[in-house]
CHARMM internal coordinates of N, CA and C (Angstrom, degrees):
IC EDIT
DIST 1 N 1 CA 1.4422
DIST 1 CA 1 C 1.5188
ANGL 1 N 1 CA 1 C 112.75
DIST 1 C 2 N 1.2941
ANGL 1 CA 1 C 2 N 116.83
DIHE 1 N 1 CA 1 C 2 N -21.81
DIST 2 N 2 CA 1.4554
ANGL 1 C 2 N 2 CA 119.06
DIHE 1 CA 1 C 2 N 2 CA -179.72
DIST 2 CA 2 C 1.5239
ANGL 2 N 2 CA 2 C 112.00
DIHE 1 C 2 N 2 CA 2 C -60.63
DIST 2 C 3 N 1.3099
ANGL 2 CA 2 C 3 N 117.88
DIHE 2 N 2 CA 2 C 3 N -29.49
DIST 3 N 3 CA 1.4621
ANGL 2 C 3 N 3 CA 120.50
DIHE 2 CA 2 C 3 N 3 CA -179.14
DIST 3 CA 3 C 1.5198
ANGL 3 N 3 CA 3 C 111.81
DIHE 2 C 3 N 3 CA 3 C -64.06
DIST 3 C 4 N 1.3135
ANGL 3 CA 3 C 4 N 118.17
DIHE 3 N 3 CA 3 C 4 N -27.89
DIST 4 N 4 CA 1.4605
ANGL 3 C 4 N 4 CA 120.36
DIHE 3 CA 3 C 4 N 4 CA -179.42
DIST 4 CA 4 C 1.5334
ANGL 4 N 4 CA 4 C 112.65
DIHE 3 C 4 N 4 CA 4 C -80.45
DIST 4 C 5 N 1.3251
ANGL 4 CA 4 C 5 N 117.21
DIHE 4 N 4 CA 4 C 5 N -17.27
DIST 5 N 5 CA 1.4636
ANGL 4 C 5 N 5 CA 120.43
DIHE 4 CA 4 C 5 N 5 CA -177.73
DIST 5 CA 5 C 1.5339
ANGL 5 N 5 CA 5 C 112.30
DIHE 4 C 5 N 5 CA 5 C -56.61
DIST 5 C 6 N 1.3349
ANGL 5 CA 5 C 6 N 120.52
DIHE 5 N 5 CA 5 C 6 N -48.96
DIST 6 N 6 CA 1.4692
ANGL 5 C 6 N 6 CA 119.20
DIHE 5 CA 5 C 6 N 6 CA 179.02
DIST 6 CA 6 C 1.5247
ANGL 6 N 6 CA 6 C 112.75
DIHE 5 C 6 N 6 CA 6 C -62.05
DIST 6 C 7 N 1.3155
ANGL 6 CA 6 C 7 N 117.17
DIHE 6 N 6 CA 6 C 7 N -30.32
DIST 7 N 7 CA 1.4627
ANGL 6 C 7 N 7 CA 120.97
DIHE 6 CA 6 C 7 N 7 CA 179.67
DIST 7 CA 7 C 1.5262
ANGL 7 N 7 CA 7 C 110.90
DIHE 6 C 7 N 7 CA 7 C -68.85
DIST 7 C 8 N 1.3214
ANGL 7 CA 7 C 8 N 117.87
DIHE 7 N 7 CA 7 C 8 N -43.18
DIST 8 N 8 CA 1.4602
ANGL 7 C 8 N 8 CA 122.26
DIHE 7 CA 7 C 8 N 8 CA -174.30
DIST 8 CA 8 C 1.5208
ANGL 8 N 8 CA 8 C 114.10
DIHE 7 C 8 N 8 CA 8 C -87.49
DIST 8 C 9 N 1.3140
ANGL 8 CA 8 C 9 N 118.61
DIHE 8 N 8 CA 8 C 9 N -25.54
DIST 9 N 9 CA 1.4613
ANGL 8 C 9 N 9 CA 121.37
DIHE 8 CA 8 C 9 N 9 CA -174.93
DIST 9 CA 9 C 1.5314
ANGL 9 N 9 CA 9 C 113.05
DIHE 8 C 9 N 9 CA 9 C -54.14
DIST 9 C 10 N 1.3302
ANGL 9 CA 9 C 10 N 120.97
DIHE 9 N 9 CA 9 C 10 N -48.83
DIST 10 N 10 CA 1.4703
ANGL 9 C 10 N 10 CA 119.80
DIHE 9 CA 9 C 10 N 10 CA 179.95
DIST 10 CA 10 C 1.5271
ANGL 10 N 10 CA 10 C 112.27
DIHE 9 C 10 N 10 CA 10 C -63.21
DIST 10 C 11 N 1.3189
ANGL 10 CA 10 C 11 N 117.53
DIHE 10 N 10 CA 10 C 11 N -36.56
DIST 11 N 11 CA 1.4597
ANGL 10 C 11 N 11 CA 120.43
DIHE 10 CA 10 C 11 N 11 CA -179.84
DIST 11 CA 11 C 1.5276
ANGL 11 N 11 CA 11 C 111.06
DIHE 10 C 11 N 11 CA 11 C -69.39
DIST 11 C 12 N 1.3147
ANGL 11 CA 11 C 12 N 116.81
DIHE 11 N 11 CA 11 C 12 N -40.34
DIST 12 N 12 CA 1.4637
ANGL 11 C 12 N 12 CA 120.83
DIHE 11 CA 11 C 12 N 12 CA 178.29
DIST 12 CA 12 C 1.5222
ANGL 12 N 12 CA 12 C 109.83
DIHE 11 C 12 N 12 CA 12 C -66.36
DIST 12 C 13 N 1.3188
ANGL 12 CA 12 C 13 N 117.43
DIHE 12 N 12 CA 12 C 13 N -41.89
DIST 13 N 13 CA 1.4685
ANGL 12 C 13 N 13 CA 120.20
DIHE 12 CA 12 C 13 N 13 CA 177.97
DIST 13 CA 13 C 1.5272
ANGL 13 N 13 CA 13 C 111.01
DIHE 12 C 13 N 13 CA 13 C -61.70
DIST 13 C 14 N 1.3179
ANGL 13 CA 13 C 14 N 117.28
DIHE 13 N 13 CA 13 C 14 N -40.00
DIST 14 N 14 CA 1.4681
ANGL 13 C 14 N 14 CA 120.88
DIHE 13 CA 13 C 14 N 14 CA 178.57
DIST 14 CA 14 C 1.5319
ANGL 14 N 14 CA 14 C 110.70
DIHE 13 C 14 N 14 CA 14 C -64.09
DIST 14 C 15 N 1.3257
ANGL 14 CA 14 C 15 N 116.82
DIHE 14 N 14 CA 14 C 15 N -41.52
DIST 15 N 15 CA 1.4616
ANGL 14 C 15 N 15 CA 120.05
DIHE 14 CA 14 C 15 N 15 CA 177.64
DIST 15 CA 15 C 1.5269
ANGL 15 N 15 CA 15 C 111.30
DIHE 14 C 15 N 15 CA 15 C -66.89
DIST 15 C 16 N 1.3153
ANGL 15 CA 15 C 16 N 117.34
DIHE 15 N 15 CA 15 C 16 N -39.52
DIST 16 N 16 CA 1.4652
ANGL 15 C 16 N 16 CA 120.94
DIHE 15 CA 15 C 16 N 16 CA 176.02
DIST 16 CA 16 C 1.5244
ANGL 16 N 16 CA 16 C 110.39
DIHE 15 C 16 N 16 CA 16 C -58.90
DIST 16 C 17 N 1.3163
ANGL 16 CA 16 C 17 N 117.32
DIHE 16 N 16 CA 16 C 17 N -42.60
DIST 17 N 17 CA 1.4634
ANGL 16 C 17 N 17 CA 121.05
DIHE 16 CA 16 C 17 N 17 CA -179.66
DIST 17 CA 17 C 1.5312
ANGL 17 N 17 CA 17 C 110.98
DIHE 16 C 17 N 17 CA 17 C -66.16
DIST 17 C 18 N 1.3183
ANGL 17 CA 17 C 18 N 117.47
DIHE 17 N 17 CA 17 C 18 N -39.09
DIST 18 N 18 CA 1.4688
ANGL 17 C 18 N 18 CA 120.63
DIHE 17 CA 17 C 18 N 18 CA 176.13
DIST 18 CA 18 C 1.5209
ANGL 18 N 18 CA 18 C 110.54
DIHE 17 C 18 N 18 CA 18 C -62.81
DIST 18 C 19 N 1.3351
ANGL 18 CA 18 C 19 N 116.39
DIHE 18 N 18 CA 18 C 19 N -42.48
DIST 19 N 19 CA 1.4633
ANGL 18 C 19 N 19 CA 121.11
DIHE 18 CA 18 C 19 N 19 CA 179.19
DIST 19 CA 19 C 1.5285
ANGL 19 N 19 CA 19 C 110.67
DIHE 18 C 19 N 19 CA 19 C -62.47
DIST 19 C 20 N 1.3289
ANGL 19 CA 19 C 20 N 115.88
DIHE 19 N 19 CA 19 C 20 N -43.65
DIST 20 N 20 CA 1.4596
ANGL 19 C 20 N 20 CA 120.14
DIHE 19 CA 19 C 20 N 20 CA 178.96
DIST 20 CA 20 C 1.5260
ANGL 20 N 20 CA 20 C 111.51
DIHE 19 C 20 N 20 CA 20 C -63.19
DIST 20 C 21 N 1.3197
ANGL 20 CA 20 C 21 N 117.04
DIHE 20 N 20 CA 20 C 21 N -33.84
DIST 21 N 21 CA 1.4648
ANGL 20 C 21 N 21 CA 120.91
DIHE 20 CA 20 C 21 N 21 CA -178.39
DIST 21 CA 21 C 1.5275
ANGL 21 N 21 CA 21 C 112.39
DIHE 20 C 21 N 21 CA 21 C -68.68
DIST 21 C 22 N 1.3168
ANGL 21 CA 21 C 22 N 118.14
DIHE 21 N 21 CA 21 C 22 N -27.02
DIST 22 N 22 CA 1.4715
ANGL 21 C 22 N 22 CA 120.93
DIHE 21 CA 21 C 22 N 22 CA -176.42
DIST 22 CA 22 C 1.5242
ANGL 22 N 22 CA 22 C 112.71
DIHE 21 C 22 N 22 CA 22 C -107.44
DIST 22 C 23 N 1.3380
ANGL 22 CA 22 C 23 N 116.64
DIHE 22 N 22 CA 22 C 23 N 8.85
DIST 23 N 23 CA 1.4553
ANGL 22 C 23 N 23 CA 120.59
DIHE 22 CA 22 C 23 N 23 CA 178.40
DIST 23 CA 23 C 1.5161
ANGL 23 N 23 CA 23 C 110.30
DIHE 22 C 23 N 23 CA 23 C -129.31
DIST 23 C 24 N 1.3227
ANGL 23 CA 23 C 24 N 115.67
DIHE 23 N 23 CA 23 C 24 N 168.08
DIST 24 N 24 CA 1.4588
ANGL 23 C 24 N 24 CA 123.18
DIHE 23 CA 23 C 24 N 24 CA 179.54
DIST 24 CA 24 C 1.5255
ANGL 24 N 24 CA 24 C 108.09
DIHE 23 C 24 N 24 CA 24 C -119.54
DIST 24 C 25 N 1.3165
ANGL 24 CA 24 C 25 N 116.77
DIHE 24 N 24 CA 24 C 25 N 132.08
DIST 25 N 25 CA 1.4599
ANGL 24 C 25 N 25 CA 121.20
DIHE 24 CA 24 C 25 N 25 CA 176.85
DIST 25 CA 25 C 1.5288
ANGL 25 N 25 CA 25 C 108.27
DIHE 24 C 25 N 25 CA 25 C -85.95
DIST 25 C 26 N 1.3297
ANGL 25 CA 25 C 26 N 116.21
DIHE 25 N 25 CA 25 C 26 N 114.53
DIST 26 N 26 CA 1.4659
ANGL 25 C 26 N 26 CA 119.79
DIHE 25 CA 25 C 26 N 26 CA 175.58
DIST 26 CA 26 C 1.5261
ANGL 26 N 26 CA 26 C 110.10
DIHE 25 C 26 N 26 CA 26 C -123.14
DIST 26 C 27 N 1.3177
ANGL 26 CA 26 C 27 N 116.35
DIHE 26 N 26 CA 26 C 27 N 22.63
DIST 27 N 27 CA 1.4604
ANGL 26 C 27 N 27 CA 124.06
DIHE 26 CA 26 C 27 N 27 CA -179.46
DIST 27 CA 27 C 1.5293
ANGL 27 N 27 CA 27 C 112.07
DIHE 26 C 27 N 27 CA 27 C 57.09
DIST 27 C 28 N 1.3304
ANGL 27 CA 27 C 28 N 116.02
DIHE 27 N 27 CA 27 C 28 N 27.46
DIST 28 N 28 CA 1.4566
ANGL 27 C 28 N 28 CA 121.07
DIHE 27 CA 27 C 28 N 28 CA 175.98
DIST 28 CA 28 C 1.5071
ANGL 28 N 28 CA 28 C 115.13
DIHE 27 C 28 N 28 CA 28 C 80.55
DIST 28 C 29 N 1.3344
ANGL 28 CA 28 C 29 N 117.36
DIHE 28 N 28 CA 28 C 29 N 10.15
DIST 29 N 29 CA 1.4598
ANGL 28 C 29 N 29 CA 120.00
DIHE 28 CA 28 C 29 N 29 CA -177.20
DIST 29 CA 29 C 1.5231
ANGL 29 N 29 CA 29 C 112.66
DIHE 28 C 29 N 29 CA 29 C -60.15
DIST 29 C 30 N 1.3210
ANGL 29 CA 29 C 30 N 118.22
DIHE 29 N 29 CA 29 C 30 N -45.72
DIST 30 N 30 CA 1.4682
ANGL 29 C 30 N 30 CA 120.56
DIHE 29 CA 29 C 30 N 30 CA -178.36
DIST 30 CA 30 C 1.5288
ANGL 30 N 30 CA 30 C 111.07
DIHE 29 C 30 N 30 CA 30 C -73.54
DIST 30 C 31 N 1.3186
ANGL 30 CA 30 C 31 N 117.56
DIHE 30 N 30 CA 30 C 31 N -52.87
DIST 31 N 31 CA 1.4704
ANGL 30 C 31 N 31 CA 119.69
DIHE 30 CA 30 C 31 N 31 CA -178.47
DIST 31 CA 31 C 1.5206
ANGL 31 N 31 CA 31 C 112.02
DIHE 30 C 31 N 31 CA 31 C -64.61
DIST 31 C 32 N 1.3196
ANGL 31 CA 31 C 32 N 116.35
DIHE 31 N 31 CA 31 C 32 N -30.01
DIST 32 N 32 CA 1.4600
ANGL 31 C 32 N 32 CA 121.07
DIHE 31 CA 31 C 32 N 32 CA 179.11
DIST 32 CA 32 C 1.5251
ANGL 32 N 32 CA 32 C 112.77
DIHE 31 C 32 N 32 CA 32 C -63.82
DIST 32 C 33 N 1.3346
ANGL 32 CA 32 C 33 N 117.43
DIHE 32 N 32 CA 32 C 33 N -17.94
DIST 33 N 33 CA 1.4610
ANGL 32 C 33 N 33 CA 121.15
DIHE 32 CA 32 C 33 N 33 CA 175.68
DIST 33 CA 33 C 1.5312
ANGL 33 N 33 CA 33 C 111.64
DIHE 32 C 33 N 33 CA 33 C -70.66
DIST 33 C 34 N 1.3438
ANGL 33 CA 33 C 34 N 116.43
DIHE 33 N 33 CA 33 C 34 N -21.63
DIST 34 N 34 CA 1.4502
ANGL 33 C 34 N 34 CA 121.51
DIHE 33 CA 33 C 34 N 34 CA -173.97
DIST 34 CA 34 C 1.5214
ANGL 34 N 34 CA 34 C 114.14
DIHE 33 C 34 N 34 CA 34 C -116.21
DIST 34 C 35 N 1.3202
ANGL 34 CA 34 C 35 N 117.05
DIHE 34 N 34 CA 34 C 35 N -24.29
DIST 35 N 35 CA 1.4666
ANGL 34 C 35 N 35 CA 122.05
DIHE 34 CA 34 C 35 N 35 CA -175.90
DIST 35 CA 35 C 1.5210
ANGL 35 N 35 CA 35 C 110.25
DIHE 34 C 35 N 35 CA 35 C -136.68
DIST 35 C 36 N 1.2993
ANGL 35 CA 35 C 36 N 115.57
DIHE 35 N 35 CA 35 C 36 N 146.62
DIST 36 N 36 CA 1.4662
ANGL 35 C 36 N 36 CA 119.62
DIHE 35 CA 35 C 36 N 36 CA 170.81
DIST 36 CA 36 C 1.5202
ANGL 36 N 36 CA 36 C 106.95
DIHE 35 C 36 N 36 CA 36 C -75.31
DIST 36 C 37 N 1.3052
ANGL 36 CA 36 C 37 N 116.24
DIHE 36 N 36 CA 36 C 37 N 123.28
DIST 37 N 37 CA 1.4600
ANGL 36 C 37 N 37 CA 119.84
DIHE 36 CA 36 C 37 N 37 CA -174.63
DIST 37 CA 37 C 1.5248
ANGL 37 N 37 CA 37 C 111.05
DIHE 36 C 37 N 37 CA 37 C -84.95
DIST 37 C 38 N 1.3339
ANGL 37 CA 37 C 38 N 115.96
DIHE 37 N 37 CA 37 C 38 N 142.13
DIST 38 N 38 CA 1.4688
ANGL 37 C 38 N 38 CA 120.12
DIHE 37 CA 37 C 38 N 38 CA 175.91
DIST 38 CA 38 C 1.5313
ANGL 38 N 38 CA 38 C 110.34
DIHE 37 C 38 N 38 CA 38 C -73.45
DIST 38 C 39 N 1.3090
ANGL 38 CA 38 C 39 N 115.67
DIHE 38 N 38 CA 38 C 39 N -179.09
DIST 39 N 39 CA 1.4618
ANGL 38 C 39 N 39 CA 121.77
DIHE 38 CA 38 C 39 N 39 CA -177.94
DIST 39 CA 39 C 1.5156
ANGL 39 N 39 CA 39 C 113.63
DIHE 38 C 39 N 39 CA 39 C -57.86
DIST 39 C 40 N 1.3202
ANGL 39 CA 39 C 40 N 116.78
DIHE 39 N 39 CA 39 C 40 N 166.25
DIST 40 N 40 CA 1.4673
ANGL 39 C 40 N 40 CA 121.97
DIHE 39 CA 39 C 40 N 40 CA -175.58
DIST 40 CA 40 C 1.5297
ANGL 40 N 40 CA 40 C 114.38
DIHE 39 C 40 N 40 CA 40 C -64.62
DIST 40 C 41 N 1.3141
ANGL 40 CA 40 C 41 N 117.91
DIHE 40 N 40 CA 40 C 41 N -17.04
DIST 41 N 41 CA 1.4688
ANGL 40 C 41 N 41 CA 119.34
DIHE 40 CA 40 C 41 N 41 CA 178.16
DIST 41 CA 41 C 1.5277
ANGL 41 N 41 CA 41 C 112.01
DIHE 40 C 41 N 41 CA 41 C -65.16
DIST 41 C 42 N 1.3225
ANGL 41 CA 41 C 42 N 116.94
DIHE 41 N 41 CA 41 C 42 N -24.51
DIST 42 N 42 CA 1.4630
ANGL 41 C 42 N 42 CA 121.17
DIHE 41 CA 41 C 42 N 42 CA 179.25
DIST 42 CA 42 C 1.5301
ANGL 42 N 42 CA 42 C 108.55
DIHE 41 C 42 N 42 CA 42 C -94.27
DIST 42 C 43 N 1.3220
ANGL 42 CA 42 C 43 N 115.73
DIHE 42 N 42 CA 42 C 43 N 68.96
DIST 43 N 43 CA 1.4599
ANGL 42 C 43 N 43 CA 124.35
DIHE 42 CA 42 C 43 N 43 CA -172.32
DIST 43 CA 43 C 1.5217
ANGL 43 N 43 CA 43 C 113.30
DIHE 42 C 43 N 43 CA 43 C -57.52
DIST 43 C 44 N 1.3159
ANGL 43 CA 43 C 44 N 118.02
DIHE 43 N 43 CA 43 C 44 N -29.61
DIST 44 N 44 CA 1.4691
ANGL 43 C 44 N 44 CA 121.29
DIHE 43 CA 43 C 44 N 44 CA -176.04
DIST 44 CA 44 C 1.5266
ANGL 44 N 44 CA 44 C 111.90
DIHE 43 C 44 N 44 CA 44 C -66.29
DIST 44 C 45 N 1.3243
ANGL 44 CA 44 C 45 N 118.73
DIHE 44 N 44 CA 44 C 45 N -19.28
DIST 45 N 45 CA 1.4658
ANGL 44 C 45 N 45 CA 121.82
DIHE 44 CA 44 C 45 N 45 CA 176.20
DIST 45 CA 45 C 1.5212
ANGL 45 N 45 CA 45 C 111.44
DIHE 44 C 45 N 45 CA 45 C -73.74
DIST 45 C 46 N 1.3011
ANGL 45 CA 45 C 46 N 117.50
DIHE 45 N 45 CA 45 C 46 N -11.46
DIST 46 N 46 CA 1.4567
ANGL 45 C 46 N 46 CA 121.61
DIHE 45 CA 45 C 46 N 46 CA -177.62
DIST 46 CA 46 C 1.5254
ANGL 46 N 46 CA 46 C 112.03
DIHE 45 C 46 N 46 CA 46 C -101.65
DIST 46 C 47 N 1.3101
ANGL 46 CA 46 C 47 N 115.64
DIHE 46 N 46 CA 46 C 47 N 20.80
DIST 47 N 47 CA 1.4597
ANGL 46 C 47 N 47 CA 122.03
DIHE 46 CA 46 C 47 N 47 CA -179.32
DIST 47 CA 47 C 1.5279
ANGL 47 N 47 CA 47 C 108.73
DIHE 46 C 47 N 47 CA 47 C -128.69
DIST 47 C 48 N 1.3052
ANGL 47 CA 47 C 48 N 116.15
DIHE 47 N 47 CA 47 C 48 N 152.04
DIST 48 N 48 CA 1.4666
ANGL 47 C 48 N 48 CA 120.48
DIHE 47 CA 47 C 48 N 48 CA 174.47
DIST 48 CA 48 C 1.5244
ANGL 48 N 48 CA 48 C 108.55
DIHE 47 C 48 N 48 CA 48 C -131.45
DIST 48 C 49 N 1.3396
ANGL 48 CA 48 C 49 N 117.27
DIHE 48 N 48 CA 48 C 49 N 162.27
DIST 49 N 49 CA 1.4632
ANGL 48 C 49 N 49 CA 119.75
DIHE 48 CA 48 C 49 N 49 CA -178.51
DIST 49 CA 49 C 1.5233
ANGL 49 N 49 CA 49 C 112.06
DIHE 48 C 49 N 49 CA 49 C -57.49
DIST 49 C 50 N 1.3149
ANGL 49 CA 49 C 50 N 115.97
DIHE 49 N 49 CA 49 C 50 N 142.41
DIST 50 N 50 CA 1.4621
ANGL 49 C 50 N 50 CA 121.91
DIHE 49 CA 49 C 50 N 50 CA 177.98
DIST 50 CA 50 C 1.5274
ANGL 50 N 50 CA 50 C 109.75
DIHE 49 C 50 N 50 CA 50 C -70.45
DIST 50 C 51 N 1.3261
ANGL 50 CA 50 C 51 N 117.06
DIHE 50 N 50 CA 50 C 51 N -39.17
DIST 51 N 51 CA 1.4644
ANGL 50 C 51 N 51 CA 121.92
DIHE 50 CA 50 C 51 N 51 CA 177.98
DIST 51 CA 51 C 1.5191
ANGL 51 N 51 CA 51 C 107.37
DIHE 50 C 51 N 51 CA 51 C -97.48
DIST 51 C 52 N 1.3298
ANGL 51 CA 51 C 52 N 115.78
DIHE 51 N 51 CA 51 C 52 N 117.15
DIST 52 N 52 CA 1.4573
ANGL 51 C 52 N 52 CA 121.30
DIHE 51 CA 51 C 52 N 52 CA -177.27
DIST 52 CA 52 C 1.5242
ANGL 52 N 52 CA 52 C 108.98
DIHE 51 C 52 N 52 CA 52 C -101.46
DIST 52 C 53 N 1.3219
ANGL 52 CA 52 C 53 N 115.75
DIHE 52 N 52 CA 52 C 53 N 117.08
DIST 53 N 53 CA 1.4520
ANGL 52 C 53 N 53 CA 120.80
DIHE 52 CA 52 C 53 N 53 CA -177.36
DIST 53 CA 53 C 1.5227
ANGL 53 N 53 CA 53 C 110.38
DIHE 52 C 53 N 53 CA 53 C -143.35
DIST 53 C 54 N 1.3049
ANGL 53 CA 53 C 54 N 116.27
DIHE 53 N 53 CA 53 C 54 N 159.52
DIST 54 N 54 CA 1.4553
ANGL 53 C 54 N 54 CA 121.25
DIHE 53 CA 53 C 54 N 54 CA 175.83
DIST 54 CA 54 C 1.5180
ANGL 54 N 54 CA 54 C 112.98
DIHE 53 C 54 N 54 CA 54 C 64.69
DIST 54 C 55 N 1.3338
ANGL 54 CA 54 C 55 N 115.11
DIHE 54 N 54 CA 54 C 55 N -161.45
DIST 55 N 55 CA 1.4625
ANGL 54 C 55 N 55 CA 121.04
DIHE 54 CA 54 C 55 N 55 CA -178.80
DIST 55 CA 55 C 1.5290
ANGL 55 N 55 CA 55 C 112.26
DIHE 54 C 55 N 55 CA 55 C -59.99
DIST 55 C 56 N 1.3293
ANGL 55 CA 55 C 56 N 116.18
DIHE 55 N 55 CA 55 C 56 N -42.65
DIST 56 N 56 CA 1.4600
ANGL 55 C 56 N 56 CA 119.45
DIHE 55 CA 55 C 56 N 56 CA 179.34
DIST 56 CA 56 C 1.5289
ANGL 56 N 56 CA 56 C 110.34
DIHE 55 C 56 N 56 CA 56 C -61.39
DIST 56 C 57 N 1.3198
ANGL 56 CA 56 C 57 N 116.89
DIHE 56 N 56 CA 56 C 57 N -45.54
DIST 57 N 57 CA 1.4565
ANGL 56 C 57 N 57 CA 120.53
DIHE 56 CA 56 C 57 N 57 CA 179.22
DIST 57 CA 57 C 1.5158
ANGL 57 N 57 CA 57 C 112.22
DIHE 56 C 57 N 57 CA 57 C -60.39
DIST 57 C 58 N 1.3336
ANGL 57 CA 57 C 58 N 117.18
DIHE 57 N 57 CA 57 C 58 N -44.03
DIST 58 N 58 CA 1.4652
ANGL 57 C 58 N 58 CA 120.62
DIHE 57 CA 57 C 58 N 58 CA 178.82
DIST 58 CA 58 C 1.5247
ANGL 58 N 58 CA 58 C 110.73
DIHE 57 C 58 N 58 CA 58 C -63.12
DIST 58 C 59 N 1.3243
ANGL 58 CA 58 C 59 N 116.65
DIHE 58 N 58 CA 58 C 59 N -43.12
DIST 59 N 59 CA 1.4640
ANGL 58 C 59 N 59 CA 120.11
DIHE 58 CA 58 C 59 N 59 CA 179.79
DIST 59 CA 59 C 1.5209
ANGL 59 N 59 CA 59 C 111.35
DIHE 58 C 59 N 59 CA 59 C -63.28
DIST 59 C 60 N 1.3276
ANGL 59 CA 59 C 60 N 116.66
DIHE 59 N 59 CA 59 C 60 N -45.40
DIST 60 N 60 CA 1.4602
ANGL 59 C 60 N 60 CA 119.86
DIHE 59 CA 59 C 60 N 60 CA -179.39
DIST 60 CA 60 C 1.5250
ANGL 60 N 60 CA 60 C 111.57
DIHE 59 C 60 N 60 CA 60 C -66.21
DIST 60 C 61 N 1.3287
ANGL 60 CA 60 C 61 N 117.61
DIHE 60 N 60 CA 60 C 61 N -38.87
DIST 61 N 61 CA 1.4712
ANGL 60 C 61 N 61 CA 120.43
DIHE 60 CA 60 C 61 N 61 CA 176.83
DIST 61 CA 61 C 1.5276
ANGL 61 N 61 CA 61 C 110.33
DIHE 60 C 61 N 61 CA 61 C -62.22
DIST 61 C 62 N 1.3515
ANGL 61 CA 61 C 62 N 116.60
DIHE 61 N 61 CA 61 C 62 N -39.62
DIST 62 N 62 CA 1.4645
ANGL 61 C 62 N 62 CA 119.64
DIHE 61 CA 61 C 62 N 62 CA 179.91
DIST 62 CA 62 C 1.5313
ANGL 62 N 62 CA 62 C 110.93
DIHE 61 C 62 N 62 CA 62 C -65.56
DIST 62 C 63 N 1.3418
ANGL 62 CA 62 C 63 N 116.74
DIHE 62 N 62 CA 62 C 63 N -22.35
DIST 63 N 63 CA 1.4608
ANGL 62 C 63 N 63 CA 121.43
DIHE 62 CA 62 C 63 N 63 CA 178.51
DIST 63 CA 63 C 1.5263
ANGL 63 N 63 CA 63 C 111.95
DIHE 62 C 63 N 63 CA 63 C -93.95
DIST 63 C 64 N 1.3427
ANGL 63 CA 63 C 64 N 116.18
DIHE 63 N 63 CA 63 C 64 N 6.29
DIST 64 N 64 CA 1.4599
ANGL 63 C 64 N 64 CA 120.48
DIHE 63 CA 63 C 64 N 64 CA 176.00
DIST 64 CA 64 C 1.5049
ANGL 64 N 64 CA 64 C 115.86
DIHE 63 C 64 N 64 CA 64 C 98.91
DIST 64 C 65 N 1.3326
ANGL 64 CA 64 C 65 N 117.57
DIHE 64 N 64 CA 64 C 65 N 4.39
DIST 65 N 65 CA 1.4774
ANGL 64 C 65 N 65 CA 119.19
DIHE 64 CA 64 C 65 N 65 CA 178.81
DIST 65 CA 65 C 1.5212
ANGL 65 N 65 CA 65 C 110.51
DIHE 64 C 65 N 65 CA 65 C -66.88
DIST 65 C 66 N 1.3009
ANGL 65 CA 65 C 66 N 114.91
DIHE 65 N 65 CA 65 C 66 N 141.90
DIST 66 N 66 CA 1.4542
ANGL 65 C 66 N 66 CA 121.09
DIHE 65 CA 65 C 66 N 66 CA 176.32
DIST 66 CA 66 C 1.5176
ANGL 66 N 66 CA 66 C 106.79
DIHE 65 C 66 N 66 CA 66 C -114.20
DIST 66 C 67 N 1.3075
ANGL 66 CA 66 C 67 N 115.80
DIHE 66 N 66 CA 66 C 67 N 126.66
DIST 67 N 67 CA 1.4559
ANGL 66 C 67 N 67 CA 119.22
DIHE 66 CA 66 C 67 N 67 CA -179.34
DIST 67 CA 67 C 1.5153
ANGL 67 N 67 CA 67 C 109.84
DIHE 66 C 67 N 67 CA 67 C -148.26
DIST 67 C 68 N 1.2993
ANGL 67 CA 67 C 68 N 114.98
DIHE 67 N 67 CA 67 C 68 N -171.99
DIST 68 N 68 CA 1.4474
ANGL 67 C 68 N 68 CA 122.99
DIHE 67 CA 67 C 68 N 68 CA -178.38
DIST 68 CA 68 C 1.5232
ANGL 68 N 68 CA 68 C 109.07
DIHE 67 C 68 N 68 CA 68 C -96.85
DIST 68 C 69 N 1.2941
ANGL 68 CA 68 C 69 N 116.41
DIHE 68 N 68 CA 68 C 69 N 138.90
DIST 69 N 69 CA 1.4609
ANGL 68 C 69 N 69 CA 121.77
DIHE 68 CA 68 C 69 N 69 CA 174.15
DIST 69 CA 69 C 1.5283
ANGL 69 N 69 CA 69 C 107.61
DIHE 68 C 69 N 69 CA 69 C -70.46
DIST 69 C 70 N 1.3400
ANGL 69 CA 69 C 70 N 117.97
DIHE 69 N 69 CA 69 C 70 N 134.77
DIST 70 N 70 CA 1.4667
ANGL 69 C 70 N 70 CA 119.23
DIHE 69 CA 69 C 70 N 70 CA -177.49
DIST 70 CA 70 C 1.5278
ANGL 70 N 70 CA 70 C 113.13
DIHE 69 C 70 N 70 CA 70 C -61.65
DIST 70 C 71 N 1.3184
ANGL 70 CA 70 C 71 N 118.63
DIHE 70 N 70 CA 70 C 71 N -24.46
DIST 71 N 71 CA 1.4698
ANGL 70 C 71 N 71 CA 121.00
DIHE 70 CA 70 C 71 N 71 CA 179.20
DIST 71 CA 71 C 1.5173
ANGL 71 N 71 CA 71 C 113.18
DIHE 70 C 71 N 71 CA 71 C -74.18
DIST 71 C 72 N 1.3357
ANGL 71 CA 71 C 72 N 116.28
DIHE 71 N 71 CA 71 C 72 N -17.94
DIST 72 N 72 CA 1.4695
ANGL 71 C 72 N 72 CA 119.55
DIHE 71 CA 71 C 72 N 72 CA -179.33
DIST 72 CA 72 C 1.5128
ANGL 72 N 72 CA 72 C 112.40
DIHE 71 C 72 N 72 CA 72 C -111.30
DIST 72 C 73 N 1.3299
ANGL 72 CA 72 C 73 N 116.96
DIHE 72 N 72 CA 72 C 73 N -1.08
DIST 73 N 73 CA 1.4683
ANGL 72 C 73 N 73 CA 120.95
DIHE 72 CA 72 C 73 N 73 CA -176.64
DIST 73 CA 73 C 1.5054
ANGL 73 N 73 CA 73 C 112.01
DIHE 72 C 73 N 73 CA 73 C -73.47
END
COOR INIT
IC SEED 1 N 1 CA 1 C
IC BUILD
């Protein structure tokens, strides 16, 4: 399986960058209000959507998340 690592690494990094572009790093403060967060190696659990909408957006805002209103995004 090690042979596939060089093939997938650039694609995974590109997806990570896309994810980072559409989320906000708050060190898990908002999501931590609703879920027990895993260890720090799982960095994506410490981010929330940049555009907060619907039930998820309302819940995250109530937990202190700051994001963009979908009407102004």
